[in-house]
GUROMAR-694560 format. One line per 8 residues: their letters; for each residue x, y, z of N, C-alpha, C. Coordinates in steps of 0.02 Angstrom, whole numbers, plus 50000, padded with zeros to 5 digits. Atoms other than C-alpha are relative to their C-alpha. Example, Ala and Ser with C-alpha at 12.3 -4.5 7.8 and 13.67 -1.06 7.14 Angstrom:
AS> 50045/49941/50000/50615/49775/50390/50045/50060/50000  49958/49941/49997/50684/49947/50357/49961/50055/50037
//
This chain:
MARSGIYK> 49988/49982/49904/52394/51582/49350/50064/50043/50008  49946/49946/50004/52515/51703/49386/50071/49960/50008  49937/50008/49971/52726/51646/49424/50015/49987/50058  49970/49979/49969/52788/51639/49550/50066/50077/50021  49940/49975/49946/52955/51709/49548/50029/50039/49898  49975/49978/50081/53000/51831/49360/50106/50023/50048  49912/49991/50007/53208/51860/49310/50026/50065/50000  49963/49934/50005/53287/52028/49291/50011/49997/49946
SEVLRARD> 50003/49962/50068/53297/52008/49107/49936/49982/49983  50063/50001/50024/53105/51981/49078/50000/50053/50022  50024/49944/49974/53087/52149/49177/50031/50028/49945  49935/49972/50081/53252/52206/49049/49953/50009/49945  49978/49998/50073/53166/52149/48907/49877/50043/49985  50046/50016/49958/52954/52183/48973/50023/50110/50019  49980/49927/50019/53036/52378/48987/50001/50031/49932  49967/49997/50066/53104/52369/48830/49928/50040/49956
NLLAQGRN> 50084/50016/50067/52930/52330/48728/49976/50079/50047  50033/49939/49985/52861/52472/48817/50040/50069/49989  49963/49944/50023/52982/52600/48771/49992/50008/49926  49994/50019/50070/52979/52532/48609/49912/50024/49970  50062/49967/50027/52789/52581/48598/49983/50036/50030  49997/49910/49977/52795/52755/48696/49980/49993/50042  50024/49997/49940/52742/52698/48855/50039/50014/50064  49974/49954/49966/52778/52765/49007/50027/49919/50041
PSIDAIRS> 49992/50079/49994/52868/52572/49083/49997/50033/50057  49990/49997/49920/52811/52623/49268/49991/49905/50010  50007/50017/49952/52795/52495/49387/49955/49911/49999  50070/50015/50002/52629/52441/49353/49988/49956/49934  49982/50023/50091/52653/52425/49165/50021/49961/49974  49963/50073/50035/52789/52304/49152/49939/49932/50055  50029/50033/49948/52698/52209/49303/49937/49976/49959  50054/50017/50047/52545/52195/49170/50028/50001/49911
ELGNTGSK> 49956/50032/50049/52672/52177/49023/50026/49909/50012  49975/50041/49977/52721/52035/49107/49954/49913/50037  50050/50036/49998/52565/51941/49118/49996/49987/50070  49989/49996/49907/52542/52003/49299/50039/49948/50039  49969/50058/49981/52640/51912/49378/50090/50025/50017  49936/49961/49971/52812/51955/49490/49973/50051/50065  50001/49932/49965/52800/52081/49627/50016/50068/50006  49959/49908/50017/52810/52265/49630/50076/50002/50052
TTIHRYLK> 49916/49998/49943/52953/52263/49764/50040/49942/49939  49944/49996/50047/53046/52164/49641/50005/50004/49973  50007/49958/50088/52988/52252/49475/50046/50071/50027  49973/49937/49966/53058/52400/49585/50090/49988/49995  49932/50020/49974/53221/52316/49641/50041/49978/49935  49936/50029/50029/53269/52235/49484/50002/50065/49932  49996/49948/50068/53224/52413/49380/50064/50048/50037  49919/49944/49954/53332/52516/49518/50064/49952/49975
ELEEEEGT> 49933/50029/50007/53480/52379/49468/50014/50007/49935  50001/49971/50101/53433/52406/49253/50031/50072/49984  49982/49905/50007/53469/52604/49299/50055/49990/50041  49919/49996/49958/53642/52584/49400/50038/49965/49968  49966/50022/50054/53703/52457/49278/50016/50057/49933  49981/49966/50065/53683/52576/49126/49982/50075/50030  49962/49951/49995/53738/52713/49234/50057/50011/49963  49899/50037/50012/53912/52640/49241/50008/50002/49937
GGGAKVAV> 49972/50009/50097/53925/52605/49035/49965/50034/49969  50020/49981/50039/53874/52734/48936/49998/50006/49936  50038/50034/50062/53913/52672/48771/49950/49952/49990  50048/50031/50024/53820/52552/48796/49956/50027/49992  50070/49960/50015/53659/52655/48826/50022/50032/49927  50032/49983/50069/53702/52725/48662/50010/49920/49960  50008/50070/50067/53708/52542/48560/49921/49985/50019  50061/50001/50004/53536/52520/48654/49941/50042/49972
SEAIQELI> 50047/49932/50033/53468/52669/48587/49967/49982/49945  50004/50004/50068/53500/52655/48430/49957/49924/49993  50070/50047/50035/53413/52472/48420/49944/50017/50027  50086/49970/50007/53260/52531/48503/49969/50046/49943  50047/49966/50040/53254/52653/48386/49985/49999/49922  50020/50050/50039/53259/52528/48245/49944/49941/50001  50075/50033/50027/53114/52412/48308/49972/50058/50016  50037/49944/50031/53050/52554/48320/49955/50008/49964
GRLAARLH> 50019/49984/50027/53033/52585/48172/49979/49926/49958  50034/50072/49979/52992/52386/48147/49950/49986/49993  50085/50018/49975/52842/52395/48234/49971/50048/49989  50018/49993/50032/52800/52537/48170/49966/50008/49916  50021/50015/50084/52789/52488/48003/49962/49914/49999  50083/50062/50001/52699/52322/48053/49945/50014/50021  50073/50002/49985/52581/52417/48140/49976/50019/49960  50033/49969/50041/52546/52522/47988/49968/49954/49937
EEADERIA> 50053/50073/50024/52504/52337/47904/49966/50014/50015  50050/50009/49986/52415/52291/48002/49938/50030/50012  50041/49949/50006/52307/52430/47998/49982/49995/49944  50020/50004/50038/52293/52411/47838/49941/49944/49996  50036/50053/49983/52230/52252/47826/49946/50003/50075  50065/50015/49970/52103/52270/47987/49951/50046/49923  50029/49960/50066/52045/52431/47854/49970/49967/49929  50043/50019/50056/52016/52323/47712/49982/49929/50024
AMAAESAA> 50051/50029/49982/51940/52183/47792/49941/50025/50028  50062/49994/49979/51802/52294/47875/49967/50047/49970  50001/49962/50040/51811/52392/47731/49949/49932/49952  50042/50052/50025/51728/52222/47655/49961/49970/50021  50057/50028/49946/51613/52174/47799/49963/50059/50001  50058/49954/50014/51529/52361/47779/50004/49943/49932  50007/49977/50084/51521/52322/47597/49950/49914/50006  50022/50024/49966/51464/52158/47650/49925/50006/50037
QLAQCREQ> 50060/49982/49991/51336/52209/47781/49945/50043/49969  50028/49960/50035/51282/52336/47673/49941/49957/49951  50050/49999/50057/51229/52224/47523/49921/49945/50050  50062/50034/49939/51126/52119/47698/49967/50055/50006  50034/49973/49962/51065/52244/47739/49940/50056/49953  50035/50004/50058/50984/52293/47553/49973/49956/49992  50052/50033/49979/50925/52134/47565/49935/50009/50028  50066/49997/49966/50815/52149/47690/49973/50041/50006
LAQTTAQA> 50039/49953/50020/50759/52307/47644/49980/49976/49959  50069/50011/50061/50657/52241/47487/49979/49939/50039  50058/50073/49986/50614/52063/47596/49957/50057/50060  50071/49977/49941/50530/52227/47743/49937/50028/49973  50078/49977/50044/50456/52299/47581/49943/49949/49972  50023/50061/49977/50394/52139/47521/49935/49968/50069  50057/50024/49951/50322/52117/47692/49947/50056/50015  50081/49946/50022/50241/52295/47695/49949/49984/49937
EVCQQQLQ> 50032/50039/50027/50164/52231/47568/49966/49967/50002  50093/50093/49984/50075/52084/47606/49984/50048/50070  50040/49942/49938/50058/52189/47775/49946/50034/49969  50088/49967/50041/49931/52310/47681/49956/49949/49956  50035/50038/49992/49853/52173/47621/49946/49963/50036  50022/50017/49933/49832/52084/47769/49934/50040/50019  50068/49947/49950/49758/52259/47845/49914/50025/49965  50054/49983/50032/49659/52283/47717/49913/49922/49999
QVSQTLAV> 50042/50032/50004/49585/52110/47712/49976/49991/50098  50047/50023/49957/49553/52119/47890/49959/50063/50016  50043/49947/50014/49474/52304/47887/49926/49943/49975  50078/50032/49981/49339/52183/47801/49968/49965/50040  50045/50084/49962/49342/52037/47905/49970/50084/50065  50010/49965/49934/49319/52208/48046/49923/50030/49965  50062/49989/50022/49165/52268/47952/49941/49943/49989  50050/50086/49987/49081/52067/47935/50008/50022/50070
EQQAHAAT> 50025/50039/49919/49119/52058/48156/49972/50059/50003  50030/49954/49978/49050/52217/48185/49907/50001/49984  50051/50046/50005/48895/52157/48069/49974/49962/50061  50028/50046/49962/48900/51999/48175/49979/50016/50075  50046/49960/49931/48907/52107/48329/49948/50023/50030  50055/49981/49970/48764/52197/48315/49960/49915/50026  50035/50053/49973/48683/52024/48301/49985/49981/50051  49984/50017/49972/48777/51985/48428/49935/50009/50059
RLALQAAQ> 49987/49938/49965/48719/52115/48522/49916/49973/50028  50087/49980/49991/48538/52097/48480/49973/49896/50050  49997/50059/49970/48556/51891/48535/50021/49993/50093  49969/49975/49944/48627/51950/48706/49947/50024/50028  50058/49969/49955/48470/52058/48761/49970/49947/49976  50072/50048/50002/48373/51879/48697/50018/49985/50054  49979/50019/49942/48473/51785/48825/50010/50045/50067  49981/49941/49921/48491/51923/48972/49921/49979/50009
LRDGQQQQ> 50088/49996/49963/48283/51907/48940/50006/49903/50039  50003/50037/49985/48316/51736/48943/50038/49992/50076  49994/49984/49945/48421/51723/49092/49968/50012/50056  50058/49974/49922/48305/51844/49219/49941/49965/50010  50039/50040/49979/48176/51704/49172/50030/49919/50055  49938/50035/49972/48329/51561/49209/50004/50012/50104  49944/49970/49961/48376/51670/49347/49925/49936/50077  50047/50004/49955/48203/51668/49455/49953/49898/49967
QIIGLQER> 49994/50075/50019/48183/51440/49380/50059/49963/50063  49941/50019/49935/48352/51433/49498/49996/50009/50056  50040/49976/49938/48264/51528/49642/49963/49927/50036  50042/50056/49986/48136/51402/49643/50017/49923/49999  49936/50076/49975/48263/51266/49637/50001/50012/50026  49958/49978/49941/48343/51325/49767/49944/49999/50077  50061/50036/49909/48188/51311/49900/49991/49941/49984  50035/50073/50006/48138/51139/49815/50031/49951/50068
LAENQAHR> 49962/50065/50017/48315/51066/49835/50030/50017/50092  50007/50026/49963/48317/51164/50000/49954/49944/50059  50022/50033/49931/48187/51073/50082/50019/49927/49961  49953/50044/50020/48274/50921/49999/50007/49975/50039  49944/49989/49946/48401/50933/50109/49979/49991/50076  50060/50008/49941/48290/50936/50261/49954/49959/49994  50024/50071/49942/48220/50812/50246/50055/49926/49963  49945/50078/50011/48352/50703/50174/50040/50010/50093
VSLEEKHQ> 49996/49964/49923/48430/50785/50356/49969/49931/50044  50048/50030/49966/48280/50704/50427/49986/49928/49969  49981/50064/49996/48303/50534/50325/50081/49977/50045  49962/49999/49964/48473/50530/50408/49994/49950/50069  50017/50010/49962/48435/50536/50559/49983/49944/50017  50051/50070/49973/48301/50404/50562/50059/49931/49983  49962/50039/50006/48423/50317/50458/50060/49967/50052  49934/50005/49939/48552/50336/50623/49951/49975/50061
HAREALEH> 50003/50030/49919/48414/50274/50768/50004/49948/49966  50032/50047/50025/48335/50137/50640/50109/49964/50015  49927/50033/49994/48559/50090/50632/50009/49972/50065  49996/49998/49912/48570/50117/50823/49979/49937/50030  50037/50051/49965/48424/50024/50845/50009/49866/49972  49969/50070/50029/48483/49863/50735/50074/49963/50039  49933/50010/49932/48654/49870/50840/49953/49976/50052  49990/50026/49948/48576/49847/50984/49954/49949/50021
YRQSAKEQ> 50059/50069/50007/48449/49701/50928/50084/49952/49984  49957/50052/50002/48607/49637/50860/50044/49972/50048  49945/50011/49928/48720/49645/51023/49965/49955/50061  50039/50057/49936/48559/49561/51103/50015/49929/49948  50030/50040/50035/48540/49459/50986/50094/49946/50024  49917/50048/50011/48743/49372/50990/50032/50017/50087  50000/50003/49917/48712/49399/51208/49983/49920/50001  50070/50056/50017/48553/49283/51158/50025/49927/49983
RDQEQRRH> 49980/50063/50051/48661/49150/51050/50061/49993/50069  49937/50010/49943/48831/49177/51189/49972/49944/50062  50026/49999/49934/48713/49127/51331/49972/49908/49960  49997/50060/50038/48639/48962/51203/50032/49971/50012  49918/50065/50024/48808/48923/51176/49991/49948/50069  49996/50046/49933/48820/48893/51362/49996/49971/50035  50042/50027/50007/48695/48830/51387/49990/49909/49956  49976/50071/50044/48725/48689/51241/50042/49971/50010
EQQVQQLQ> 49938/50003/49984/48899/48676/51299/49971/49943/50073  50027/50031/49947/48832/48642/51475/49929/49929/49981  50051/50067/50015/48694/48520/51436/50030/49936/49941  49976/50086/50035/48808/48423/51303/50052/49962/50076  49930/50016/49907/48947/48406/51495/49970/49943/50024  50052/50029/49959/48786/48345/51555/49979/49950/49957  50020/50068/50038/48742/48216/51414/50076/49950/49993  49933/50062/49999/48919/48150/51404/50027/49961/50061
AELRTLGQ> 50030/50069/49931/48906/48108/51593/49985/49949/49997  50047/50025/49958/48781/48055/51594/50039/49954/49933  49964/50030/50030/48880/47968/51444/50029/49912/50041  49916/50059/49959/49028/47882/51541/49956/49996/50052  50051/50055/49971/48884/47845/51663/49963/49935/49995  50042/50040/50046/48803/47757/51541/50052/49923/50002  49946/50060/50014/48965/47645/51503/50041/49975/50043  49983/50037/49963/49011/47630/51653/49964/49948/50030
TLIVKQDE> 50060/50053/49989/48832/47542/51698/50016/49953/49915  49996/50068/50061/48855/47451/51544/50060/49945/50012  49936/50046/49958/49024/47390/51606/49970/49935/50043  50029/50013/49915/48939/47336/51797/49954/49948/49958  50062/50046/50031/48786/47248/51672/50051/49948/49957  49951/50059/50013/48935/47145/51563/50012/49960/50029  49992/50046/49967/49023/47088/51697/49937/49943/50014  50076/50056/49980/48843/47018/51774/49959/49976/49959
LTRLYQDS> 50015/50082/50036/48790/46943/51596/50031/49947/50003  49942/50043/50005/48964/46876/51593/50000/49941/50061  50007/50053/49970/48933/46801/51757/49949/49959/50000  50087/50059/49989/48744/46738/51736/50005/49980/49948  49993/50041/50034/48765/46677/51567/50066/50012/49985  49965/50046/50017/48893/46601/51565/49999/49918/49927  50033/50041/50032/48812/46453/51477/50014/50033/49914  50004/49952/50075/48777/46576/51315/50039/50032/49991
ARTGAELL> 49925/49985/50052/48912/46598/51213/49984/50074/49968  50025/49932/50069/48820/46705/51065/49963/50052/50056  50007/49932/50002/48734/46808/51158/50060/50045/50078  49947/49966/49982/48887/46863/51278/50042/50031/49932  49964/49976/50049/48989/46876/51124/49964/50073/49980  50023/49969/50025/48854/46975/51050/49996/50069/50056  49977/49947/49957/48842/47108/51211/50077/50012/50026  49938/49923/49989/49023/47152/51214/50012/50019/49945
AASRALRQ> 49980/49962/50049/49043/47187/51041/49937/50053/49995  50035/49938/50004/48899/47286/51062/50027/50070/50101  49967/49931/49973/48984/47371/51216/50062/50038/49975  49925/49974/50064/49155/47398/51095/49967/50034/49969  50024/49949/50074/49023/47485/50966/50006/50066/50076  50018/49918/49980/48969/47600/51119/50061/50024/49994  49945/49957/49965/49135/47634/51188/50029/50029/49947  49976/49943/50061/49205/47693/51005/49956/50041/49998
QEQESARQ> 50037/49941/49979/49053/47787/51013/49993/50050/50015  49969/49943/49954/49082/47862/51150/50072/50040/49987  49940/49965/50026/49269/47915/51109/49974/50047/49956  50003/49964/50068/49224/47978/50927/49935/50061/50024  50022/49942/49974/49088/48077/51040/50032/50055/50038  49961/49943/49963/49213/48148/51158/50057/50050/49940  49952/49984/50059/49331/48196/51010/49951/50062/49947  50028/49955/50023/49203/48302/50933/49955/50034/50018
AQTMAGLQ> 50044/49984/49994/49127/48351/51036/49993/50094/50010  50024/49920/50055/49124/48551/50961/49955/50010/49955  50040/50002/50070/49040/48493/50822/49921/49984/50030  50078/49973/49978/48847/48541/50879/49962/49932/49971  50002/50075/50060/48783/48423/50730/50015/49960/50005  49981/50096/50015/48886/48277/50731/49992/49990/50090  49972/50030/49933/48882/48272/50935/49908/49956/49991  50102/50022/49969/48656/48247/50940/49988/49960/49939
ARIVEQER> 50010/50061/50073/48703/48132/50778/50025/49935/50060  49962/50081/50009/48802/48017/50872/49951/49984/50071  50057/49997/49940/48683/48052/51036/49947/49977/49994  50079/50041/50028/48528/47987/50940/50053/49926/50000  49955/50051/50014/48655/47853/50891/49990/49961/50074  49990/50041/49934/48692/47802/51076/49940/49968/50016  50031/50008/49948/48533/47819/51146/49941/49920/49951  50011/50063/50059/48482/47672/50975/50013/49945/50050
LLAVLNER> 49985/50056/49946/48596/47564/51053/49965/50004/50041  50025/50028/49953/48556/47577/51204/49948/49945/50013  50072/50046/49965/48382/47523/51175/50009/49948/49973  49974/50057/49998/48452/47385/51081/50028/49960/50047  49951/50040/49926/48547/47343/51232/49956/49983/50030  50038/50029/49944/48414/47343/51334/49927/49969/49980  50022/50045/50035/48308/47227/51220/50033/49942/50033  49942/50025/50028/48455/47147/51196/49988/49945/50113
LEQAISSR> 49990/50003/49926/48461/47124/51405/49949/49965/50024  50072/50039/49996/48280/47081/51430/49996/49934/49981  49960/50063/50019/48309/46953/51312/50048/49951/50037  49960/50064/49993/48459/46875/51367/49967/49975/50096  50033/50020/49915/48344/46888/51569/49959/49947/49987  50066/50019/49989/48198/46810/51504/50051/49915/49965  49978/50064/50006/48330/46651/51436/50033/49962/50067  49980/50045/49952/48424/46646/51597/49948/50004/50040
EEVWQLLQ> 50043/50022/49970/48239/46641/51677/50007/49920/49975  50021/50064/50031/48186/46497/51554/50078/49946/50013  49967/50072/49968/48358/46395/51593/50015/49986/50052  50006/50035/49921/48339/46399/51771/49961/49993/50009  50038/50050/49960/48184/46348/51783/50001/49926/49967  50032/50069/50018/48220/46198/51648/50031/49967/50066  49965/49991/49996/48373/46198/51765/49971/49958/50077  50057/50025/49940/48224/46179/51922/49978/49902/49995
QASTAPAA> 50086/50045/50042/48115/46034/51852/50072/49943/49972  49971/50083/50022/48274/45928/51804/50031/50015/50082  49966/50014/49911/48365/45961/51986/49977/49948/50021  50040/50013/49896/48334/45853/52121/50021/50012/50060  49957/49949/49928/48431/45966/52247/49919/50018/50020  50058/49984/49962/48299/46031/52356/50014/50076/49949  50029/49927/50028/48221/46207/52283/50049/50054/50047  49971/49940/49975/48321/46331/52307/49958/50101/49989
TAGEGPTT> 50030/49968/50009/48266/46497/52335/50021/50049/49949  50002/49975/50079/48261/46619/52173/49940/50097/50065  50063/49956/49977/48214/46826/52204/50061/50077/49956  49989/49971/50066/48183/46950/52056/50014/50090/50025  50004/49920/50006/48260/47106/52008/49977/50053/49928  50021/49969/50053/48175/47206/51895/50061/50057/49962  49931/49937/50026/48305/47329/51748/49975/50017/49961  50031/49933/50046/48226/47465/51673/50060/50040/49930
ATKADGGI> 49992/49979/50038/48270/47541/51541/49984/50089/49973  50024/49963/50015/48236/47728/51534/50038/50072/49955  49990/49942/49995/48257/47902/51459/49937/50054/49976  50045/49939/49983/48201/48070/51482/50033/50039/50008  49973/49920/50032/48266/48273/51440/50032/49977/49973  49936/50011/50033/48401/48176/51317/50052/49962/50047  49972/50063/49944/48459/48045/51471/49993/49957/49981  50018/50051/50022/48482/47907/51441/50011/49941/50081
GAGTDEAT> 49996/50031/49921/48458/47779/51630/49978/49902/49972  49967/50071/49995/48497/47573/51655/50006/49982/50046  50023/50028/49935/48419/47466/51766/50034/49936/49994  49965/50047/50001/48485/47292/51822/49962/49959/50026  50051/50067/49968/48384/47121/51851/50038/49977/50035  49931/50047/49965/48460/47025/51968/49951/49952/50042  50037/50078/50022/48418/46844/51975/50039/49970/50069  49970/50044/49958/48452/46740/52125/50011/49948/49975
TPPA> 49972/50042/50018/48569/46603/52086/50016/49931/50009  49998/50055/49956/48560/46428/52119/50054/49966/50041  49929/50022/49948/48673/46384/52267/50029/49940/49981  49956/50057/50030/48828/46287/52225/49998/49942/50012
//
């Protein structure tokens, strides 16, 4: 990078160097000698000042001229020495290049001989290839004949392919219709399943309502049996245990209302328990009547009137109905 400023001594030294080389010390030459440093205005100003200083002292100018001549002599001798050295170096380099060129020439001659041999081999190979080419031409003619036959076969195959393509399109249309019909069937089946599911849920709700009604009825009957059969502790305990089992089954059935298979099994179990309870109820009624007849026979009091109330248990369409036998208790 060029410096921002120069000195007068540097301009003087550059001018003297140019004069020693026999060159014109112009502003551009001095600036180039300084390494393209300094402005032209500054160099011009310094040159003008140097000319003014040299004009004021003539004796100093003579001394400077002798020094310049001596410097020129030394520079010329140095230039001659450097020129001789460069000429010797260039001669040695030229001799080396010449030896290298001769060596390359020998190598090129050997390569040319090898190429000549290769050319002869290639010529022989070319003759063989020409013979093979003639045989290949004959084979090509036979292949062209076969190709014509194959073209005819290809045309026939393309016609068959077009027929198969049309048949495939027809099959795809039929398959599309079949898929649409299957989708319609699936949709209908889904709607039917949804309807059956809703109907089944309604039936389950009805069964649950009936079970709750039966539970309430059983509770009422339990109260009646408790009042009627206080003297039969065993029968009352069994009825109470059966009532508790029935309530547990009813709670379990309510928790598993969404599980259809389990619900149906529990409904069957409830029906069985109700049947057993009805049987036990009938047995208890028979026992009560026997006890009541014994009490009538043993009593000295006037006979009291007794009313009958049949108890029936019916089961229809998956529902369970229970009735109560009303008995007329003796007067207190």
